[in-house]
N, CA, C and O atoms as a printed pandas DataFrame, in Angstrom:
     atom_number atom_name residue_name chain_id  residue_number  x_coord  y_coord  z_coord
0              1         N          MET        A               1    0.843   -1.172    0.000
1              2        CA          MET        A               1    0.000    0.000    0.000
2              3         C          MET        A               1    0.887    1.233    0.000
3              4         O          MET        A               1    1.920    1.282    0.667
4              5         N          LYS        A               2    0.456    2.229   -0.767
5              6        CA          LYS        A               2    1.198    3.485   -0.843
6              7         C          LYS        A               2    0.362    4.581   -0.197
7              8         O          LYS        A               2   -0.847    4.432   -0.017
8              9         N          THR        A               3    1.016    5.677    0.148
9             10        CA          THR        A               3    0.290    6.800    0.741
10            11         C          THR        A               3    0.615    8.086   -0.003
11            12         O          THR        A               3    1.678    8.223   -0.608
12            13         N          VAL        A               4   -0.311    9.011    0.054
13            14        CA          VAL        A               4   -0.134   10.346   -0.486
14            15         C          VAL        A               4   -0.927   11.283    0.422
15            16         O          VAL        A               4   -2.007   10.934    0.899
16            17         N          ASN        A               5   -0.379   12.475    0.655
17            18        CA          ASN        A               5   -1.143   13.421    1.464
18            19         C          ASN        A               5   -2.027   14.263    0.552
19            20         O          ASN        A               5   -1.840   14.274   -0.664
20            21         N          VAL        A               6   -2.977   14.958    1.136
21            22        CA          VAL        A               6   -3.942   15.731    0.368
22            23         C          VAL        A               6   -3.256   16.778   -0.499
23            24         O          VAL        A               6   -3.630   16.964   -1.657
24            25         N          SER        A               7   -2.262   17.460    0.045
25            26        CA          SER        A               7   -1.587   18.488   -0.762
26            27         C          SER        A               7   -0.842   17.854   -1.936
27            28         O          SER        A               7   -0.805   18.430   -3.024
28            29         N          GLY        A               8   -0.251   16.681   -1.731
29            30        CA          GLY        A               8    0.409   15.978   -2.823
30            31         C          GLY        A               8   -0.591   15.532   -3.874
31            32         O          GLY        A               8   -0.296   15.543   -5.069
32            33         N          LEU        A               9   -1.771   15.140   -3.426
33            34        CA          LEU        A               9   -2.821   14.746   -4.357
34            35         C          LEU        A               9   -3.288   15.950   -5.166
35            36         O          LEU        A               9   -3.535   15.846   -6.368
36            37         N          LYS        A              10   -3.409   17.101   -4.489
37            38        CA          LYS        A              10   -3.844   18.309   -5.166
38            39         C          LYS        A              10   -2.798   18.798   -6.165
39            40         O          LYS        A              10   -3.137   19.234   -7.265
40            41         N          ASN        A              11   -1.532   18.724   -5.779
41            42        CA          ASN        A              11   -0.459   19.228   -6.634
42            43         C          ASN        A              11   -0.142   18.307   -7.804
43            44         O          ASN        A              11    0.242   18.776   -8.875
44            45         N          ASN        A              12   -0.297   17.005   -7.610
45            46        CA          ASN        A              12    0.068   16.059   -8.667
46            47         C          ASN        A              12   -0.876   14.850   -8.644
47            48         O          ASN        A              12   -0.467   13.752   -8.266
48            49         N          PRO        A              13   -2.136   15.049   -9.046
49            50        CA          PRO        A              13   -3.087   13.937   -8.989
50            51         C          PRO        A              13   -2.713   12.778   -9.913
51            52         O          PRO        A              13   -3.036   11.627   -9.619
52            53         N          SER        A              14   -2.035   13.070  -11.028
53            54        CA          SER        A              14   -1.683   11.993  -11.951
54            55         C          SER        A              14   -0.695   11.008  -11.317
55            56         O          SER        A              14   -0.723    9.816  -11.626
56            57         N          GLN        A              15    0.162   11.494  -10.447
57            58        CA          GLN        A              15    1.103   10.591   -9.766
58            59         C          GLN        A              15    0.332    9.611   -8.879
59            60         O          GLN        A              15    0.633    8.417   -8.859
60            61         N          ALA        A              16   -0.658   10.116   -8.149
61            62        CA          ALA        A              16   -1.453    9.243   -7.285
62            63         C          ALA        A              16   -2.232    8.231   -8.125
63            64         O          ALA        A              16   -2.368    7.072   -7.732
64            65         N          LEU        A              17   -2.738    8.659   -9.268
65            66        CA          LEU        A              17   -3.451    7.733  -10.145
66            67         C          LEU        A              17   -2.525    6.649  -10.684
67            68         O          LEU        A              17   -2.908    5.482  -10.766
68            69         N          ARG        A              18   -1.306    7.039  -11.052
69            70        CA          ARG        A              18   -0.335    6.032  -11.524
70            71         C          ARG        A              18   -0.027    5.034  -10.411
71            72         O          ARG        A              18    0.065    3.833  -10.662
72            73         N          MET        A              19    0.131    5.528   -9.183
73            74        CA          MET        A              19    0.393    4.622   -8.060
74            75         C          MET        A              19   -0.788    3.677   -7.853
75            76         O          MET        A              19   -0.597    2.504   -7.534
76            77         N          ALA        A              20   -2.013    4.186   -8.034
77            78        CA          ALA        A              20   -3.209    3.365   -7.829
78            79         C          ALA        A              20   -3.338    2.270   -8.884
79            80         O          ALA        A              20   -4.055    1.291   -8.675
80            81         N          HIS        A              21   -2.656    2.425  -10.008
81            82        CA          HIS        A              21   -2.679    1.371  -11.021
82            83         C          HIS        A              21   -1.975    0.121  -10.523
83            84         O          HIS        A              21   -2.296   -0.990  -10.946
84            85         N          ASP        A              22   -1.015    0.301   -9.623
85            86        CA          ASP        A              22   -0.210   -0.822   -9.142
86            87         C          ASP        A              22   -0.584   -1.316   -7.753
87            88         O          ASP        A              22   -0.343   -2.475   -7.416
88            89         N          ASP        A              23   -1.174   -0.435   -6.944
89            90        CA          ASP        A              23   -1.397   -0.782   -5.540
90            91         C          ASP        A              23   -2.495    0.100   -4.970
91            92         O          ASP        A              23   -2.932    1.050   -5.619
92            93         N          LEU        A              24   -2.937   -0.207   -3.776
93            94        CA          LEU        A              24   -3.865    0.663   -3.070
94            95         C          LEU        A              24   -3.122    1.930   -2.652
95            96         O          LEU        A              24   -1.945    1.873   -2.296
96            97         N          VAL        A              25   -3.812    3.078   -2.695
97            98        CA          VAL        A              25   -3.204    4.337   -2.282
98            99         C          VAL        A              25   -4.072    4.942   -1.188
99           100         O          VAL        A              25   -5.245    5.243   -1.407
100          101         N          LEU        A              26   -3.493    5.114   -0.030
101          102        CA          LEU        A              26   -4.185    5.723    1.100
102          103         C          LEU        A              26   -3.923    7.222    1.076
103          104         O          LEU        A              26   -2.770    7.655    1.069
104          105         N          VAL        A              27   -4.986    8.011    1.063
105          106        CA          VAL        A              27   -4.870    9.465    1.071
106          107         C          VAL        A              27   -4.942    9.924    2.519
107          108         O          VAL        A              27   -5.909    9.651    3.230
108          109         N          MET        A              28   -3.897   10.627    2.938
109          110        CA          MET        A              28   -3.817   11.108    4.320
110          111         C          MET        A              28   -4.182   12.592    4.373
111          112         O          MET        A              28   -3.784   13.369    3.505
112          113         N          ASN        A              29   -4.930   12.970    5.385
113          114        CA          ASN        A              29   -5.303   14.356    5.610
114          115         C          ASN        A              29   -4.960   14.699    7.060
115          116         O          ASN        A              29   -5.596   14.211    7.995
116          117         N          ARG        A              30   -3.949   15.541    7.228
117          118        CA          ARG        A              30   -3.467   15.925    8.573
118          119         C          ARG        A              30   -3.119   14.696    9.413
119          120         O          ARG        A              30   -3.538   14.563   10.563
120          121         N          ASN        A              31   -2.352   13.820    8.808
121          122        CA          ASN        A              31   -1.868   12.598    9.464
122          123         C          ASN        A              31   -2.966   11.615    9.840
123          124         O          ASN        A              31   -2.757   10.740   10.679
124          125         N          GLU        A              32   -4.132   11.754    9.226
125          126        CA          GLU        A              32   -5.225   10.813    9.449
126          127         C          GLU        A              32   -5.651   10.232    8.105
127          128         O          GLU        A              32   -5.706   10.961    7.115
128          129         N          PRO        A              33   -5.950    8.943    8.049
129          130        CA          PRO        A              33   -6.448    8.365    6.805
130          131         C          PRO        A              33   -7.766    9.024    6.416
131          132         O          PRO        A              33   -8.657    9.187    7.249
132          133         N          ASP        A              34   -7.885    9.404    5.137
133          134        CA          ASP        A              34   -9.082   10.120    4.698
134          135         C          ASP        A              34   -9.804    9.406    3.564
135          136         O          ASP        A              34  -11.034    9.417    3.517
136          137         N          ALA        A              35   -9.071    8.791    2.661
137          138        CA          ALA        A              35   -9.690    8.116    1.517
138          139         C          ALA        A              35   -8.763    7.017    1.026
139          140         O          ALA        A              35   -7.578    6.979    1.359
140          141         N          LEU        A              36   -9.324    6.139    0.237
141          142        CA          LEU        A              36   -8.562    5.042   -0.328
142          143         C          LEU        A              36   -8.790    5.036   -1.835
143          144         O          LEU        A              36   -9.929    4.987   -2.298
144          145         N          MET        A              37   -7.708    5.085   -2.588
145          146        CA          MET        A              37   -7.794    5.024   -4.042
146          147         C          MET        A              37   -7.471    3.605   -4.487
147          148         O          MET        A              37   -6.483    3.009   -4.057
148          149         N          ILE        A              38   -8.323    3.082   -5.352
149          150        CA          ILE        A              38   -8.153    1.723   -5.840
150          151         C          ILE        A              38   -8.162    1.755   -7.362
151          152         O          ILE        A              38   -9.113    2.254   -7.963
152          153         N          GLY        A              39   -7.144    1.243   -7.975
153          154        CA          GLY        A              39   -7.106    1.145   -9.430
154          155         C          GLY        A              39   -8.020    0.024   -9.885
155          156         O          GLY        A              39   -7.761   -1.147   -9.608
156          157         N          VAL        A              40   -9.083    0.377  -10.579
157          158        CA          VAL        A              40  -10.067   -0.639  -10.961
158          159         C          VAL        A              40   -9.482   -1.682  -11.910
159          160         O          VAL        A              40   -9.903   -2.839  -11.882
160          161         N          ASN        A              41   -8.543   -1.304  -12.731
161          162        CA          ASN        A              41   -7.946   -2.282  -13.647
162          163         C          ASN        A              41   -7.006   -3.235  -12.932
163          164         O          ASN        A              41   -6.940   -4.417  -13.271
164          165         N          SER        A              42   -6.274   -2.728  -11.937
165          166        CA          SER        A              42   -5.329   -3.599  -11.236
166          167         C          SER        A              42   -6.052   -4.671  -10.424
167          168         O          SER        A              42   -5.533   -5.773  -10.248
168          169         N          LEU        A              43   -7.226   -4.356   -9.938
169          170        CA          LEU        A              43   -7.998   -5.342   -9.178
170          171         C          LEU        A              43   -8.957   -6.131  -10.067
171          172         O          LEU        A              43   -9.653   -7.033   -9.600
172          173         N          LYS        A              44   -8.983   -5.781  -11.350
173          174        CA          LYS        A              44   -9.863   -6.430  -12.313
174          175         C          LYS        A              44  -11.329   -6.336  -11.899
175          176         O          LYS        A              44  -12.128   -7.226  -12.193
176          177         N          VAL        A              45  -11.666   -5.257  -11.219
177          178        CA          VAL        A              45  -13.027   -5.030  -10.755
178          179         C          VAL        A              45  -13.988   -4.926  -11.934
179          180         O          VAL        A              45  -15.099   -5.453  -11.887
180          181         N          MET        A              46  -13.558   -4.251  -12.982
181          182        CA          MET        A              46  -14.442   -4.019  -14.119
182          183         C          MET        A              46  -14.761   -5.296  -14.885
183          184         O          MET        A              46  -15.703   -5.326  -15.676
184          185         N          ASP        A              47  -13.982   -6.352  -14.654
185          186        CA          ASP        A              47  -14.223   -7.623  -15.338
186          187         C          ASP        A              47  -15.240   -8.499  -14.615
187          188         O          ASP        A              47  -15.692   -9.503  -15.165
188          189         N          LEU        A              48  -15.602   -8.134  -13.393
189          190        CA          LEU        A              48  -16.573   -8.928  -12.649
190          191         C          LEU        A              48  -17.960   -8.757  -13.271
191          192         O          LEU        A              48  -18.296   -7.667  -13.735
192          193         N          PRO        A              49  -18.761   -9.811  -13.287
193          194        CA          PRO        A              49  -20.082   -9.742  -13.924
194          195         C          PRO        A              49  -20.959   -8.640  -13.326
195          196         O          PRO        A              49  -21.111   -8.546  -12.108
196          197         N          GLY        A              50  -21.525   -7.820  -14.190
197          198        CA          GLY        A              50  -22.480   -6.800  -13.766
198          199         C          GLY        A              50  -21.885   -5.506  -13.255
199          200         O          GLY        A              50  -22.619   -4.535  -13.074
200          201         N          VAL        A              51  -20.584   -5.453  -13.014
201          202        CA          VAL        A              51  -19.984   -4.254  -12.427
202          203         C          VAL        A              51  -20.056   -3.075  -13.388
203          204         O          VAL        A              51  -20.436   -1.975  -12.986
204          205         N          ARG        A              52  -19.701   -3.284  -14.637
205          206        CA          ARG        A              52  -19.727   -2.192  -15.618
206          207         C          ARG        A              52  -21.131   -1.600  -15.738
207          208         O          ARG        A              52  -21.300   -0.381  -15.713
208          209         N          LYS        A              53  -22.131   -2.463  -15.866
209          210        CA          LYS        A              53  -23.503   -1.988  -16.037
210          211         C          LYS        A              53  -23.996   -1.288  -14.774
211          212         O          LYS        A              53  -24.670   -0.261  -14.861
212          213         N          ALA        A              54  -23.669   -1.830  -13.606
213          214        CA          ALA        A              54  -24.103   -1.206  -12.348
214          215         C          ALA        A              54  -23.453    0.160  -12.164
215          216         O          ALA        A              54  -24.115    1.117  -11.762
216          217         N          LEU        A              55  -22.170    0.251  -12.454
217          218        CA          LEU        A              55  -21.457    1.520  -12.325
218          219         C          LEU        A              55  -22.007    2.539  -13.320
219          220         O          LEU        A              55  -22.253    3.690  -12.961
220          221         N          ALA        A              56  -22.197    2.121  -14.556
221          222        CA          ALA        A              56  -22.726    3.013  -15.584
222          223         C          ALA        A              56  -24.130    3.492  -15.220
223          224         O          ALA        A              56  -24.461    4.662  -15.413
224          225         N          THR        A              57  -24.942    2.594  -14.699
225          226        CA          THR        A              57  -26.304    2.944  -14.308
226          227         C          THR        A              57  -26.304    3.976  -13.187
227          228         O          THR        A              57  -27.049    4.954  -13.240
228          229         N          ALA        A              58  -25.481    3.763  -12.184
229          230        CA          ALA        A              58  -25.419    4.699  -11.062
230          231         C          ALA        A              58  -24.898    6.067  -11.506
231          232         O          ALA        A              58  -25.417    7.098  -11.076
232          233         N          LEU        A              59  -23.888    6.078  -12.353
233          234        CA          LEU        A              59  -23.338    7.352  -12.828
234          235         C          LEU        A              59  -24.339    8.100  -13.703
235          236         O          LEU        A              59  -24.412    9.327  -13.638
236          237         N          PHE        A              60  -25.112    7.382  -14.520
237          238        CA          PHE        A              60  -26.143    8.029  -15.330
238          239         C          PHE        A              60  -27.257    8.564  -14.433
239          240         O          PHE        A              60  -27.684    9.708  -14.584
240          241         N          ARG        A              61  -27.720    7.742  -13.509
241          242        CA          ARG        A              61  -28.800    8.141  -12.593
242          243         C          ARG        A              61  -28.449    9.407  -11.830
243          244         O          ARG        A              61  -29.298   10.273  -11.616
244          245         N          ASP        A              62  -27.184    9.508  -11.420
245          246        CA          ASP        A              62  -26.739   10.654  -10.631
246          247         C          ASP        A              62  -26.344   11.854  -11.487
247          248         O          ASP        A              62  -25.952   12.894  -10.958
248          249         N          GLY        A              63  -26.447   11.711  -12.807
249          250        CA          GLY        A              63  -26.138   12.823  -13.703
250          251         C          GLY        A              63  -24.658   13.055  -13.922
251          252         O          GLY        A              63  -24.264   14.122  -14.392
252          253         N          GLU        A              64  -23.838   12.084  -13.594
253          254        CA          GLU        A              64  -22.392   12.224  -13.752
254          255         C          GLU        A              64  -21.924   11.863  -15.162
255          256         O          GLU        A              64  -20.891   12.355  -15.616
256          257         N          LEU        A              65  -22.677   11.007  -15.857
257          258        CA          LEU        A              65  -22.343   10.613  -17.223
258          259         C          LEU        A              65  -23.579   10.759  -18.102
259          260         O          LEU        A              65  -24.708   10.587  -17.641
260          261         N          SER        A              66  -23.352   11.076  -19.365
261          262        CA          SER        A              66  -24.447   11.142  -20.328
262          263         C          SER        A              66  -24.954    9.731  -20.616
263          264         O          SER        A              66  -24.330    8.740  -20.237
264          265         N          LEU        A              67  -26.077    9.664  -21.281
265          266        CA          LEU        A              67  -26.650    8.375  -21.641
266          267         C          LEU        A              67  -25.706    7.588  -22.556
267          268         O          LEU        A              67  -25.485    6.394  -22.352
268          269         N          ALA        A              68  -25.154    8.267  -23.560
269          270        CA          ALA        A              68  -24.256    7.591  -24.509
270          271         C          ALA        A              68  -22.978    7.114  -23.824
271          272         O          ALA        A              68  -22.528    5.995  -24.072
272          273         N          ARG        A              69  -22.391    7.942  -22.972
273          274        CA          ARG        A              69  -21.161    7.526  -22.283
274          275         C          ARG        A              69  -21.435    6.396  -21.297
275          276         O          ARG        A              69  -20.604    5.507  -21.111
276          277         N          SER        A              70  -22.600    6.438  -20.672
277          278        CA          SER        A              70  -22.966    5.366  -19.745
278          279         C          SER        A              70  -23.120    4.045  -20.479
279          280         O          SER        A              70  -22.663    3.006  -20.003
280          281         N          ALA        A              71  -23.768    4.086  -21.645
281          282        CA          ALA        A              71  -23.926    2.865  -22.437
282          283         C          ALA        A              71  -22.566    2.321  -22.857
283          284         O          ALA        A              71  -22.339    1.111  -22.844
284          285         N          LYS        A              72  -21.668    3.223  -23.229
285          286        CA          LYS        A              72  -20.320    2.789  -23.623
286          287         C          LYS        A              72  -19.593    2.153  -22.440
287          288         O          LYS        A              72  -18.958    1.109  -22.593
288          289         N          LEU        A              73  -19.682    2.779  -21.252
289          290        CA          LEU        A              73  -19.045    2.216  -20.062
290          291         C          LEU        A              73  -19.624    0.845  -19.745
291          292         O          LEU        A              73  -18.898   -0.067  -19.350
292          293         N          ALA        A              74  -20.933    0.704  -19.921
293          294        CA          ALA        A              74  -21.596   -0.574  -19.645
294          295         C          ALA        A              74  -21.297   -1.609  -20.721
295          296         O          ALA        A              74  -21.636   -2.783  -20.574
296          297         N          ASP        A              75  -20.657   -1.167  -21.808
297          298        CA          ASP        A              75  -20.354   -2.044  -22.942
298          299         C          ASP        A              75  -21.642   -2.664  -23.482
299          300         O          ASP        A              75  -21.726   -3.859  -23.763
300          301         N          THR        A              76  -22.652   -1.776  -23.615
301          302        CA          THR        A              76  -23.991   -2.177  -24.029
302          303         C          THR        A              76  -24.455   -1.261  -25.152
303          304         O          THR        A              76  -24.198   -0.058  -25.095
304          305         N          PRO        A              77  -25.128   -1.785  -26.166
305          306        CA          PRO        A              77  -25.694   -0.898  -27.189
306          307         C          PRO        A              77  -26.629    0.135  -26.551
307          308         O          PRO        A              77  -27.317   -0.159  -25.574
308          309         N          LEU        A              78  -26.644    1.330  -27.109
309          310        CA          LEU        A              78  -27.420    2.428  -26.535
310          311         C          LEU        A              78  -28.881    2.049  -26.320
311          312         O          LEU        A              78  -29.435    2.315  -25.254
312          313         N          ALA        A              79  -29.510    1.433  -27.313
313          314        CA          ALA        A              79  -30.927    1.061  -27.188
314          315         C          ALA        A              79  -31.142    0.095  -26.018
315          316         O          ALA        A              79  -32.127    0.209  -25.289
316          317         N          ASP        A              80  -30.228   -0.845  -25.843
317          318        CA          ASP        A              80  -30.341   -1.799  -24.728
318          319         C          ASP        A              80  -30.153   -1.102  -23.389
319          320         O          ASP        A              80  -30.822   -1.436  -22.411
320          321         N          PHE        A              81  -29.232   -0.120  -23.346
321          322        CA          PHE        A              81  -29.015    0.599  -22.087
322          323         C          PHE        A              81  -30.237    1.454  -21.745
323          324         O          PHE        A              81  -30.619    1.558  -20.580
324          325         N          ILE        A              82  -30.846    2.062  -22.763
325          326        CA          ILE        A              82  -32.065    2.850  -22.542
326          327         C          ILE        A              82  -33.152    1.953  -21.952
327          328         O          ILE        A              82  -33.821    2.337  -20.993
328          329         N          ALA        A              83  -33.330    0.764  -22.522
329          330        CA          ALA        A              83  -34.325   -0.177  -22.004
330          331         C          ALA        A              83  -33.995   -0.589  -20.571
331          332         O          ALA        A              83  -34.887   -0.712  -19.732
332          333         N          HIS        A              84  -32.709   -0.802  -20.299
333          334        CA          HIS        A              84  -32.259   -1.199  -18.959
334          335         C          HIS        A              84  -32.610   -0.145  -17.907
335          336         O          HIS        A              84  -33.219   -0.465  -16.886
336          337         N          VAL        A              85  -32.229    1.105  -18.154
337          338        CA          VAL        A              85  -32.501    2.149  -17.151
338          339         C          VAL        A              85  -33.995    2.434  -17.051
339          340         O          VAL        A              85  -34.492    2.765  -15.975
340          341         N          SER        A              86  -34.704    2.309  -18.153
341          342        CA          SER        A              86  -36.158    2.511  -18.119
342          343         C          SER        A              86  -36.830    1.464  -17.242
343          344         O          SER        A              86  -37.735    1.785  -16.471
344          345         N          ARG        A              87  -36.386    0.197  -17.358
345          346        CA          ARG        A              87  -36.936   -0.859  -16.500
346          347         C          ARG        A              87  -36.699   -0.565  -15.025
347          348         O          ARG        A              87  -37.485   -0.970  -14.169
348          349         N          LEU        A              88  -35.614    0.140  -14.735
349          350        CA          LEU        A              88  -35.297    0.482  -13.341
350          351         C          LEU        A              88  -36.019    1.737  -12.870
351          352         O          LEU        A              88  -35.881    2.138  -11.714
352          353         N          GLY        A              89  -36.788    2.360  -13.759
353          354        CA          GLY        A              89  -37.529    3.563  -13.398
354          355         C          GLY        A              89  -36.689    4.825  -13.426
355          356         O          GLY        A              89  -37.062    5.835  -12.829
356          357         N          ILE        A              90  -35.558    4.776  -14.115
357          358        CA          ILE        A              90  -34.685    5.945  -14.237
358          359         C          ILE        A              90  -35.073    6.675  -15.520
359          360         O          ILE        A              90  -35.070    6.089  -16.602
360          361         N          ALA        A              91  -35.403    7.942  -15.392
361          362        CA          ALA        A              91  -35.832    8.730  -16.549
362          363         C          ALA        A              91  -34.679    8.877  -17.537
363          364         O          ALA        A              91  -33.559    9.220  -17.158
364          365         N          VAL        A              92  -34.968    8.614  -18.799
365          366        CA          VAL        A              92  -33.966    8.759  -19.848
366          367         C          VAL        A              92  -33.879   10.224  -20.269
367          368         O          VAL        A              92  -32.799   10.731  -20.573
368          369         N          ILE        A              93  -35.020   10.891  -20.281
369          370        CA          ILE        A              93  -35.082   12.310  -20.621
370          371         C          ILE        A              93  -35.573   13.049  -19.390
371          372         O          ILE        A              93  -36.601   12.697  -18.811
372          373         N          ASN        A              94  -34.841   14.061  -18.999
373          374        CA          ASN        A              94  -35.180   14.807  -17.805
374          375         C          ASN        A              94  -35.426   16.260  -18.198
375          376         O          ASN        A              94  -34.506   17.079  -18.186
376          377         N          GLN        A              95  -36.679   16.574  -18.547
377          378        CA          GLN        A              95  -37.025   17.914  -18.968
378          379         C          GLN        A              95  -38.267   18.395  -18.232
379          380         O          GLN        A              95  -39.101   17.603  -17.795
380          381         N          THR        A              96  -38.366   19.708  -18.108
381          382        CA          THR        A              96  -39.580   20.300  -17.546
382          383         C          THR        A              96  -40.637   20.360  -18.645
383          384         O          THR        A              96  -40.328   20.169  -19.821
384          385         N          ALA        A              97  -41.869   20.621  -18.262
385          386        CA          ALA        A              97  -42.952   20.748  -19.238
386          387         C          ALA        A              97  -42.673   21.890  -20.213
387          388         O          ALA        A              97  -42.990   21.784  -21.398
388          389         N          VAL        A              98  -42.089   22.969  -19.728
389          390        CA          VAL        A              98  -41.760   24.112  -20.586
390          391         C          VAL        A              98  -40.713   23.710  -21.627
391          392         O          VAL        A              98  -40.836   24.064  -22.799
392          393         N          GLU        A              99  -39.689   22.975  -21.204
393          394        CA          GLU        A              99  -38.654   22.527  -22.135
394          395         C          GLU        A              99  -39.213   21.576  -23.186
395          396         O          GLU        A              99  -38.825   21.636  -24.352
396          397         N          VAL        A             100  -40.121   20.702  -22.774
397          398        CA          VAL        A             100  -40.746   19.784  -23.722
398          399         C          VAL        A             100  -41.561   20.574  -24.742
399          400         O          VAL        A             100  -41.517   20.278  -25.935
400          401         N          GLN        A             101  -42.307   21.579  -24.278
401          402        CA          GLN        A             101  -43.105   22.395  -25.188
402          403         C          GLN        A             101  -42.213   23.151  -26.164
403          404         O          GLN        A             101  -42.542   23.263  -27.345
404          405         N          GLN        A             102  -41.086   23.671  -25.681
405          406        CA          GLN        A             102  -40.146   24.355  -26.576
406          407         C          GLN        A             102  -39.612   23.399  -27.639
407          408         O          GLN        A             102  -39.496   23.767  -28.807
408          409         N          ASP        A             103  -39.292   22.188  -27.239
409          410        CA          ASP        A             103  -38.817   21.194  -28.203
410          411         C          ASP        A             103  -39.896   20.855  -29.220
411          412         O          ASP        A             103  -39.606   20.713  -30.408
412          413         N          MET        A             104  -41.132   20.726  -28.766
413          414        CA          MET        A             104  -42.231   20.435  -29.681
414          415         C          MET        A             104  -42.454   21.584  -30.661
415          416         O          MET        A             104  -42.706   21.352  -31.843
416          417         N          ASP        A             105  -42.361   22.822  -30.173
417          418        CA          ASP        A             105  -42.495   23.994  -31.046
418          419         C          ASP        A             105  -41.389   24.012  -32.093
419          420         O          ASP        A             105  -41.645   24.298  -33.263
420          421         N          THR        A             106  -40.175   23.713  -31.685
421          422        CA          THR        A             106  -39.044   23.658  -32.619
422          423         C          THR        A             106  -39.263   22.573  -33.658
423          424         O          THR        A             106  -38.993   22.782  -34.841
424          425         N          LEU        A             107  -39.749   21.421  -33.231
425          426        CA          LEU        A             107  -40.030   20.328  -34.155
426          427         C          LEU        A             107  -41.115   20.729  -35.152
427          428         O          LEU        A             107  -40.992   20.472  -36.349
428          429         N          ASP        A             108  -42.184   21.363  -34.648
429          430        CA          ASP        A             108  -43.250   21.821  -35.540
430          431         C          ASP        A             108  -42.709   22.806  -36.587
431          432         O          ASP        A             108  -43.060   22.723  -37.764
432          433         N          GLN        A             109  -41.864   23.725  -36.155
433          434        CA          GLN        A             109  -41.271   24.695  -37.088
434          435         C          GLN        A             109  -40.403   23.977  -38.130
435          436         O          GLN        A             109  -40.451   24.307  -39.315
436          437         N          TRP        A             110  -39.643   23.032  -37.702
437          438        CA          TRP        A             110  -38.767   22.284  -38.596
438          439         C          TRP        A             110  -39.576   21.497  -39.627
439          440         O          TRP        A             110  -39.229   21.452  -40.807
440          441         N          LEU        A             111  -40.671   20.871  -39.152
441          442        CA          LEU        A             111  -41.497   20.081  -40.062
442          443         C          LEU        A             111  -42.228   20.932  -41.082
443          444         O          LEU        A             111  -42.417   20.494  -42.217
444          445         N          THR        A             112  -42.645   22.138  -40.713
445          446        CA          THR        A             112  -43.353   23.005  -41.647
446          447         C          THR        A             112  -42.408   23.630  -42.682
447          448         O          THR        A             112  -42.852   24.058  -43.748
448          449         N          GLN        A             113  -41.125   23.682  -42.372
449          450        CA          GLN        A             113  -40.154   24.225  -43.326
450          451         C          GLN        A             113  -39.827   23.244  -44.443
451          452         O          GLN        A             113  -39.454   23.650  -45.543
452          453         N          GLY        A             114  -39.967   21.949  -44.159
453          454        CA          GLY        A             114  -39.564   20.920  -45.113
454          455         C          GLY        A             114  -40.541   20.761  -46.188
455          456         O          GLY        A             114  -40.351   19.932  -47.078
């Protein structure tokens, strides 16, 4: 296990990430353990069944990744990922009624121009 302090992490995060590729990295804050960095590839976590899809689903649900990037992370075709999150009750499109109406108005304008 390797250690890095918070200021070292702030000044050179890529070094801590490189260390995490090979081993666990304990982040110290004022001489106290604060966080643990784990290289997902070194532990082969991403190869475990369901991990990619679960991680992608959680990141999409929380708004951290787009739908397309989440599907790519899950290694799933976009249409299949849309069906997956829909089955879980996670909204694929998150818009207000006003935004939906604006989109419909834009679509109507586009269709009348053609």
